[in-house]
N, C-alpha and C positions, 0 to 999 in steps of 0.2 A: 620747623613745624609748629603751628600754634597750639594753644590749649584746646581750641575748638575742633581741630582736625577738619574733617570733610564738611562739617556743619557750616564752616565759614564760606567755603566755595558754594554750598547750597544756598546760603543767604544771598551771596552776590548774584547767583543765577536765578533767584526768586523761586526756589523749590521748597522752601520751608513753610509749614503751617503756621498759624497765628501764635499758638502757644510756644512752639519751639523757636520761632523768630523773636518773641519777646525775651526768652531766656538768653539767646545769643546777644541781643542788644544790651541786656543787663550786664553780661560779661564784658562787652566792649567798653562800657562806661568805666569799669574798674581796671581793665588790663590795657596798658599802652602798647605792648608788643602785638597783641591781637588786633588792636585798632590800626596800627601801622601796616600790618599784613593785609587787612581788609582794604585799606586805601590803595596799596600796591595792586591787589587783585582787581579792584575797580578800574584803575588806570590801565592795567593790562587788557581787561575786557573792552575798554573804550578804544584802545589802539587796535585790537583785533577786529572790531566792527568797522574800523576805518580802512582796513585792507581792501584792495580791489578784488572783485570776483574774478576767477579764472574763466576765460572765454572757452567755449566748446572747441574752438579751433586751435587751442594751445597744443603744442607738440606732445607734452607729457599726458595731458588729458586724452588726446586722440589715441595715443599708444595704449593707454589703459582701457579705453573703450573697445579697442580691437582685440584684446586678449580673449581667446576662446574659452568658453566655460568647460567644465568637465564633460567628457564624452563627445565633445565637438571635434571635427577633423582638424588635424594640425595645419597651421598656415604654410603657405608655399615658402620654400627656402629663399632667404634674402641674399644680399650681396656677400655677407660674411661667410655664409655656408659655401658659396661658390669659390671664395678664396681658399677656404680650407680644403675643399674638394680638389682644387688645382694643386695645392701643396701635397696632398696625399697621392695624387696621380704622379706627380714628379718624383716623389720618394719611391713609389712602386716601380717606375721605369728605371730609376737609378739602381735599385736593388736587383732588378732583372739583368741589367747590363753587367753589373759586378759579378753576379752569379754565372753568367755566360762566359765572362772572361776567365773566371776561376776554372770552370769545366774545360774550356779550351786549353788553358795552360797545363792542366793535369793530363789531358789527352795527348798533347804535343810534347810533353815534358822530356822525352828521350828515353833511352834504354836504361834499365837498372844497372848499377855498378857490378863489376865482376866479383864473384864471391871470393873471400879470402881463404886462407888455409883452414882446413877442417881439423878441429881439435877433438880427439876422442879420449875421454878420461879412462884410466885403468879401472874397470869395473870390479875386478877381482880384489884389488886393494880396498876399495870402498866397501865391498860386501863383507870382507873380513873385519874391517874396522867397525861396521855396523853391528856385526854379530858380537863383537867384544863389548861394545857399549850397551847394547840392549839385552844381551843374553839369549838372543834368538839365533836359530840356525838359518843361514842365508839360503835362498832358493836360487839355483843357478846351474850352469853346465859343469862339466867334469873338471874345469880349471879351478873351481871354488872348493876350498877345503873347509869342511865344517869345523867350527870351534865349539868345544863343549861349554855349556853355560855354567857360570859360577853361581853357587848357591850361598846364601848368607850363613847357613848352618855349618858348612864344611870349612875347615881352616884353609887359609890361603897358603900355597906352596912357597 
């Protein structure tokens, strides 16, 4: 970046007033770096003016012109949208087929296996063990024998 900053580009574009333009020229006489940058900017501007204008029939220009403004209706779907729609339809059909195969396999799947031997735990033993560890009297039928709770103040036998 030069010492002049934006004033240098304003000079090249002809945007400076007479007083400011004289100050910039006075600086260019003493500063070789700013003088070189000014020459480069002039060459760049010359090259840019030499570029051909884009015709209105240019593909990019035509697409930019066709972009709807805010609040305008959306354009009709193009070819890409149709391809995506086809992919989504195919994916949906494949999902339905797989779900149908899963339901059919579950329905036809066969009878459940025969139950194995039934294991019944001895409740009386577990109730007594619970009463010993918690100090509570178990609730149960006549087969359950209540165990007195141990208190911390009484000595252990």
